[in-house]
N, C-alpha and C positions, 0 to 999 in steps of 0.2 A: 539594524540590530533588533528593533522591535518586531520586525517581520520574522526574523530567525527565532526569537523567543516564542512568538505566537505559534509558529510551526512546530517547535519542540513540544509545547504544551499540547497541541493537537495530536502529535504523535504519541505522547504518553497516554492521553485519554483514549486513543484508539486501541492501545494495547491493554488497557485496564478493563476489568470485568464490570458490568453494570451493577451487580450486587455489591462489589467492593466499593464502588463510588457512592452508592446509596448509603451503605453502612457507615462509611467514613464521614460523610456529611452529617449524618445524624449524631454520631459520637462526638464530633467537633462541637456542635451546638450544645450538647449536654455538658461537655467539659467546660465551656465558657460559663454556663449557668452554675456549675459546681464551684468554680473558682470564686465567683461572686458570693455564693453562700458561705464559703469558708472565710472570706475576708470579713464579712459582717459578723460571723460567729466569733472570730478572734477579737474584734472590737468590743463585743458585748461581754466577753469573759475577762477582759484585761483589767477590770475594776475590782477584782477580788482583793479583799483587804489583807494587809500584811499580817495582822494579828491572827486571823483565821488560818492562814497558811502556816504560820509559825506553830500554832497549837497542833495542827494536823501533823506537822513534821516531828514535833516532840512526841506525840503519841506513837507515831511510826517508829521512832528511834527506840523508845522504851520497849515496844514489841520486838524489835530486832535484838535488843539486849537480852530479853527473856528467851528468845529462841536461839540466839547465837551462843549462849553459855550453857545450853542444855548438855553440852559434852561432860559437864561435871557429873551429872547423874549417870551418863553412859560409862564413865570411868569407874564409879563406885559399883555399879551393877556388874561390870566385867570382873572387877576384883573379887566381888562376893561369889560369882559363879565359879572362879578358879579355886578360891580358898575352900569352898564347900564341896568341891568335886570329890566324890567318893574314892576314885582311883588315885588321885593325888594324895589324899590324906592317908590311904592305906600304904602307899609307897614311902611316904615320909615317916609314918609311925612304925614301920617294920623294925624288928629287932636286928641283932647282928646278922649281916648277910655277907656273902662272898663278894670279891671284887667284880666278878663277872655279873652277879646280880645287881651290883651298884651301877655298872655301865648300862645294863639293860633298863633298869628303872629310871636312871637319869635321862637316858635317851627317850623313854616313853613320856616322861614329864616334859622334856623339851619339845617333842612332837606335838603334844597337846597345846603347849604355849604357842608354838608356831601356827597351829590351826586357829587358835583364838586370835592371834595377831592378824591372820588373813581375813577372818570373818569380820573383825572390828577394824575397818579401814581407817578410822579416825585416830588410831593409836599408833605411835611411832615405835614403842618398845614395851615389852612385858617380860619381867625377869623374876626368878625366885632365888633368894639367898638362904642357903642352909648348909650346915656342916655335916649333913648325913652322908655325902659322897666325897669327902675329902681324901679318902684313901686311894682314889684312882685319878689319873691325869685328865685334864679337861681338853675338849676340842673346840674348834672355831664355831661349830654349829650348836653348841650347848647354850641353853638359856637358864641353866641352874649353876649358881656360883657360890663360893664360900662366903660366910658372913663377914669375913675380914675385909672384903672389898668395900663394904659400906660402913664399917665400924668407926672410921675416922671422920665421917660426915657430921656436921653440926646438928643435923636433925635426927641422927640415929638415937641419941639418948632420949629424945622425946618419944620416938617410936617404941622404944623398949617399955615405956610406961603406959602407952596408949594402945587401943585397938587399931586405929588408923589415923594418919595425919596427911595434910596437904604439904607438899614440898615447894617452898617458894623458889623463884627463879634464881636469886643470888646464892641460895644454899644448895642448889641442885648439883649433883656430881657431874652431869653431862653438860657440856657447854652448848650442845645442839638442842637441848630441851628447853621449853618455855615454862612448863608446869608439870608436876608429877604428883602421884598419889601412892602412898605406901600403906600396906595392910599387914598387921601382925597375925601370924598363923599359929594357932594352938591345936594341940592334939585333944583326944577325948578326955584326958585327965587334966587339961588346963596348962600343960607344959608347952613351951615354945618349940615349934617345929622349924620355923624359918620366917622369912619376910617376903612379901610380894610387892614389887615396885612397878608401877605403870607410868609411862612418860608420854607426853604429847609435845611435839615440836611446834615451831612457829607455823609451819605449813599445815599441821593438823588443826591448829586453832583457826587459822584463816579459812580452812576448808569448811568449817561449820558456818562461817559467815557467808561463804559462797552460795549456800542454799537460801540466803536471805537477801535477794538482789535489791530490795528497796532501800538498803542502807548505803549502796555504793554510789550515790549521787554526791558530787562535790568531793570533799576530803574527809575520810572517816579514820579516827584514831582510837586505839584502846589505851586508856590512861588509868593509872592506879590512884589511890587516895592521896598519895604524896605529890601528885602532879607529874609523875614521870610517864613518858610515852613508852608503853610496852611494845606495841607493834602498830604498823599502819595496816588497816584492813584492806585498803586498796592502794595502788601505786599512782593514783591520779594526782596531778598538780593543779592548783587553783591559781590562775593569773601568773603561771610560770614559776610559782614558789613551791618548794617541797613541803614546808610546814609554815603555815601563816601564823599560828598561835605560838607565842614565846613561852619560856618556862615560867616566868613570873606570873603571867596571866593564868596559866594552867594551875599553878600552885595556889593562887588566891581563890580560884573557883572550885578547886577540888576539896576545900575544907568543908563544904556543905555536902550533906548526904542526900540532898533532894535533887530533883531534876529541874530543868529550866531552859530558858533561851534568852539571848540578848543580841542587840545589833552592835557590830564591831566595825570600826573604820580603820583601814590600813592603806596608806599610800593612795589617798583619794578614791579608794574603792570601799564599798560597803558590803559587809558579809553578815549572814545570819549564822550564829553559833548556837547549836543545840546540844545539850549534854543530858544523858539519861541518868537514872538512878543506879547506884552501884549494884553489882551482882553479888552472889554468895562469896566470891573471892575478892570482893572489894575492887573490882574492875568496872569501868564504865565506858560507854562509847561517846565520843565527842565528834560532832559533824559540823563542817564549815561549808556553807553554800553561798556563792555570790547572790546578791539580792535579785539580780536580773534573772537568775535561774528560778526564782520563786514563781515566775510566771509559767513554770512547767505544767501546772494544772490547766492553765489556759491552753498551752500547747496540747496537753493531753485531750482536753475537750475538743480542740481543733482537729486532732487526729481522729477522735471519735466521729466528728462530723465528716471528716475526710473519708473515713472508712465507710460510713453510711452512704456518703455520696458516691464512693467508688462502687459499693454494692448496688446502689441504684443505677449507676452508669452501666455496670456489667449486666444487671437485669434488663435495663432498657436496650443494651446492645444485643442481648440474647433474643429479646422479643423482636427487636428490629431485624436481626438476622433471620429469625423464623418467618417474619412477615415478608421480608425481601425474598427469602428462599422460596416461599409459597408462590410468589409472583414469578420468580425466575425459573422455577422448576419445570413448568410446562414448556418454556423455551428450550431448556436443556434436553428434555425428552424429545422435543421436535428435532433438535440437532442430532441426537443419537439415532432417531429413525431415519433422518436424512443420510447419515453415514452408512446405515444398513442398506439404504437404497443405492448409495454409491458403490457398495460392494456387490450389487446385483441381487440383493435379497428383496424380492417384491412382496414379502410378507410384512414389510414395514407398515405401521399404522399409527397415526397420531391420535391420542385420546383427547376428548374435549375438556376444557378447563372451566373455571367459574366466571370468567368474564366473556363478554361478547366478542372482543378482539381475538382471544385465543380460540374460541369456538369457530370463528371464521377461518383462522389460520389452519386449524385441524381439518376442517371440511375441505379447504382448498388443497391441502397436502394429500389427503386421502383420495380426493378426486383425481389428482395428478397421478398418484401411484396406480389407481385403478385403470386410468387410460393407458399408462405405460405398460401395465401388465397385459391389457387387452391387445396392445400393439405387438408385444413380444410373442404372445400366444398365437396371434395371427401369422407372424413371420415364421414361427416354428411349424405351424400347421401347413403353411405353404411349402416350407422346406421339406417336411416329411412327405407331403403329397408328391413333390418333385422327385424325391429319392425313390418312393414306391413306384412311381410311374417309370423311372429309369430302370429300376430292377425288373419290373414287369416286362419292359421292352427287351431287356437283355435276355430274360428267360424265353420270351416269345420268339426271339431270333433263332433259338435252338429247336424248340419243340416242333414247330410246323415243318422246318426243313427236314428233320429226321423222319417225322411221321409221313410226309409225302413220299420220300424215297422208299420207306419200308412198304407202304401200301402199294406203291408202283411195282416193287419187287414181288410182293405176294401175288399181284395180278398176273404178271408175266409168268411166274412159276406155276400158278394154277393153270394157265393156258398151255404151258409146255408139258407139264408132267401129270397134273391131276394126282399128285402124290399124297401120301398119308401125313407127311410132315407139315402140311398146310395148317391143319388143326393145331399142331404144337406151336407154330409160329404165331398164329392168331392169339393163342393163350398167352404166350410170352409178351406179345404186344399189349394185351389187355392189362397184364400186371405192370408193364412199363408205364402205361398211361396212368393207371390208378396211383402208383407210388409217386409218379411225377407231379400229379395234381395235389395229392395229400390234403385235400380239403382246404386249400389256400394257405396251409402252414408254410412258414419260412424254414423251420428246422424240423428234422426228423431224426430218428435214432439211427445209429451206425448200422444195425442189422437190416433196417429197411433200405438204407442207401446201398448196402452190399447186395441185397436182393435185386434192387433196381439195376445195378451194374451187371449182375449175372443174366438178367432177362435180356439186356441189350446185347451181351456177348453171345447168348444163344441164338439170337436173330442174326448177328453178324457172321457166326460160324456157318449158318445155312446160306448166307448170302455171298460170302467171299469164296473165291476159287482156291485159296491157299489155306492150309490148316492153321488153327489158332489154339494154343494151350494157355490156360489161365490158372494161377494158383493164388490162394489167399493165406495170409499168416497174421493172426491177431494174437499179440503176446499175452493179453490178459482177457479172458472171457467177459469180465465185468465191463470192458470197454465197449462191448456190443450194445450196451444200454445208454451210452453217452449220446448227447444231442449234437448234431452237426448240420450246417446248411445243406439243403437238398440239391440233388442233381449237380454234384461237383465231380463225381467219378466218371459218369457217362461221357462228358466232353473230353476228359483226359484219355479215356479208352478209345473214343472215336478218333482223336488226334493221332494216337499210336497206330490204330488200324489203317487209317488213310495215308498218313505220312511215313509210317514205319514199315509198310508192307514190303515183302521181298520183291526184287526186280523181276525175277523169273516166275513169280506167282505159284511156285511149287514148294519153296522152302517154308519151314514152319515159323510162325510168329509166336514168340513166347512172351507172355505178360505175367509179371509177379507183383502182387499187392502186399504191402507190409504196414501194419498199424501198431503203434506203440506210444507210450508216454515218455517224454524227455524231461529230465531235471537238470537244469543248468544253474550253477551257483550265481546268485545275484539276480536271477530272473524267476518269474512265476512258472510253474510246471505247465507244459503245453502238450497237445496231442499232435503227433507227426504221422502223416500218411504218405507212403512212398510207392510210386508205380514205376516199374522198370520194364523196358522192352529190349529186344535184340535187333531192332530195325536199323535203318540207315543212319540215324543220329541227326543232330542239328548242324546246319551250315556254320562255318566259322564266324561269320558276321551276324549271326542271328541275335536279335534283341527283343525283349518283351514288348516295349512300347512301339516297335516298328513292325510287329507281326501283322500280317494281312488277314489272318483268320479271326473269326469272332469267338470261337469256343474257349480257348485258353484265356484270352483277355476278359471274356465274360465271367469266367470263374474267379479270376483274380480280383476283378472289380467288385463282384458280389461279396467276396470274403472280406474285403476291406470296408465295404459299406456296412455289412452286418456286424463284424467283429472288431474293427478298428485298424489303424495303420500298422500295428505290430504283426498282423497276421496276413497270410496270402500264400502264393505258391511260387516256386522257383523251378526252372528247367535247366538241365545241364547234361552234357554227354557223359555216359557211364564209362567207367574204366574197362568194363568187359564188352563194350560196344553198345550201341543203342542210346536211348535217352532215359534219364531218371528224372521224374517229376516229384518234388517234395512239397507237401501241403502242410502248413503250420496253422493249427486251430486252437482256440481256448478249450479248456476242459470244462464241460457242462454236464454234471451228473444228474441234476434234479430239475424239475419244472420250475422250482423257486429260483434257482440260479438263472435259468433261461428267461424267466420273467424279469428279473433284475437287469439282465443284459438288454432285453427289448425295451424296458422302461427307460434305461439310460439312453438308448437310441432315440427315444421320443424326446428326452430332455435336451 
């Protein structure tokens, strides 16, 4: 079993990256050190005195009270902005108006109140009560109502005598509201135009305390001066109880208008109870916290230490990662160059690093690449020399054979006739040799190859006993400037003259040459040269690889050596009799294209 576990660990380590293992070990050591620091910090802060924590909690609760009941000012400011609005006052002060104008003005006031309600998200409702629009029916979207709807409220008589009043909870008309504010509206002459009533629900009040998160520890209650619980600021339970403080305790402590704190024991548990000073509406906050949670400051300090430790850990991890990366980076670069070498790219080169080991590795790798490149270049050079020698041999098999026969024919013709055409034949032979040699070039232009073929035919016409006719057709004059391998037409014409000559030596041998571009879908365009004769044709069992003559095979082999396996020539019997030879060549229009082809051959 131990052997299996050891093997498994070895397998995992082999699949892991060196940088990952180094960073993981360093982070683990730092984490152990961080945990030790946190434990010591917690022990050092756990002796914070109860009195100091209680005073801090009391100050915090008073601040929460001051901030949490700021909604009183917001309500009065909102009421004043509506009452003093010029448009509202003009619409309420207007004299007798038609019913249509009543509907329009009431709708305008309602829209303004809707807008105010949207802007002030802490208000649950805002309404105006006026008898100005009693002459028309009311809709569900209106926020302007007749005064009769609030005339029977207990607080209405007080509002008639005052500019504004606060509406207590038990006297509010809406059961959904927790507190309200009513504003008496007067016209420019001091007469009553109506009444503005703004209400806040329990959710609206609690929303103000939601912005004061420091009070939400433990259990927080809003209590009035009579000891009644108005609302729970949060829904948290302490020790599984909804409300720890009973009504009697709240009533006794609410008689004082000062703030304070005391220790309370309930069911063998101790709690810190902190109560703030009453607000402007005589409401206060009462907070109950288990004493063990008073060590929250210690926990907070511990979290600070933890945060600092984590930041230090992250910083050290970043520095470690950077350091490890700087060590591993040369290895990864070397691996990348090795992959380039695997793909056959001999431009791969390793750069030196800052340590002796990496410098030695880089030197050894570069030396290996250099040796491999030299070996490959040597193999390519040998291969190229072999192909050139083979090509030269193939060409040499044609030129001497033809040259000797021609010279021999000129010799005997000079002895027999001493005719004027000897000069012509010698001239044609000179052209033939000059074009055939072409300064050692492998490719010549189409027009030079055609001239070479004509010279050869001129000599053969003088030499043969039967008549020979020859026609050329080049579909596009521009093709005469294309580059093609030299001496490919002369062997084809020679083959047609020798093997396609008429049996009786009196009939005419007709040769037709056609040059054109071919465009086949899915293939690159290519140059096609066709030579057709009216001779005896090919035997039924004739095959290129079994042909005994060297001319046709020589041309086919050279074309594939120069241009690639996609190109070459084909022989077939023509439908009109005789043989049709088709040569397929790449289109090479410029010297740059020819150079790229030859460079590719070298690669």
